[in-house]
N, C-alpha and C positions, 0 to 999 in steps of 0.2 A: 266392552265400547259399547254402545246404545245405538240403533242402526238411525242414521238420518235420513228423513222420506223428504225427496221434492215435491212441488206443485208441479202436476202432469196430467189432467186433463185435459180430453178431447188428442192424446196426440194418434195421428194415422196408424204411428207402431198397432196401437191399441186396439183404433180401429179396422185395421189391412189384415191385423197382427199374429199378432204370436197363436203358434197353432202348436199341433202335436199329437200322434197317431198314439193311439191308448191299446195299450193290450192286459188282459188278464191273467196275474199271473199268483196263481193263492186267492187268500181276500182280499190284498191291495189291486188293484189298479196302475198300472205303471205306462210311461210316459215317453217318448221321445223327439228331442225337438233339433231340427238341423237351424241353426241361423245365420243368414246367408251378409255378408258385409258390402254394401252396396255404399258403399259413406267415401269419403276424401282419409279417414284417419283408419286406423291398424286401431284395433280395438286389443287393451291387452291384460282385463280385467273383465271377470264377468257373475257375480254374485249373486247368490237364494237367497231367500230367507221367507219361509212361510211370514202370509200375514199376521198374524199373530203374535209371533216370537220379535224382542227387541235387540236379536243379533244377525250377523250374516253368517252364512255359512262360509265355508273354503274358498276361494276360486275356483270355478270349477274347467276357467285353460288348463288351472297347474303352470307346467312350464312350457304352451301353447302361445301363440296370440292370433287373432285371426285379424286376418290382413286383408288390402284394400281386394274386393275381388276374390276376395277366398273366404271361406264357411266353416265349422264345426260344428259337431253333432252331440247336443248330451242325447244321453244313454238310462235307461233303466233308471227314471225320475219317478216319483211318487205322486201318482193324480193330487192335488190339491193346486191352491191358490197361492201365488207366492207375491212379493214385492222383489226385483230383479233389477242389481247396477252393475254398469255395466263404464267400463273405464277408460278412454282414449289415449293414445299416443302420447297426450298433451300430459296426460291426467287429470281431465274433464272430466266429470262426471254424471251420469246421468241415470237416475232413477225411477222404475216406472212401478207404477202401485194397482194391485188385484190383477194379478198377471193368471188365466186358467190355464195351468197344463195338460188341463185336458179336452183340447178341441179336438175338430173333425179332420182338419191339414196336417200338414208335416215341414212346414217352413214360417220360416220368420226372419224377413229383409228388412238390413236397415240401412237406412239410403243418409247419406249429408244435412238432409231438410229434415229429416226425424231427430238426428241427435243434435242440431243447434234448436229446432222447436223445445225440446226436453230440459239442454242447459238455461234456455234464455226464461223458462219458468222456476228455475232456482233462484 
């Protein structure tokens, strides 16, 4: 299945955003990212894909979900620029393009406003 990318320019998710902690492990840097859900919707799926790839990777949440007020930490991710797809409890999708997972902070906070703005761009 080819990766579907939605229009997302200017989201506060990216402006305030996606952040990570970087560690050197061997020759490749690795990232860890904590996603905090401050939206009104549970997040059921989270997919990553390198920006130069056509396919989405596996659901990073697996059997987990990110409940409202909850958080989830992705660890040991290769530093790169990714497209990110979030799917909420209603099946609504939000796709963020060109997210750098080698930033300097450790949290990405998702609000209802962020999700609605992203979904409206589709």
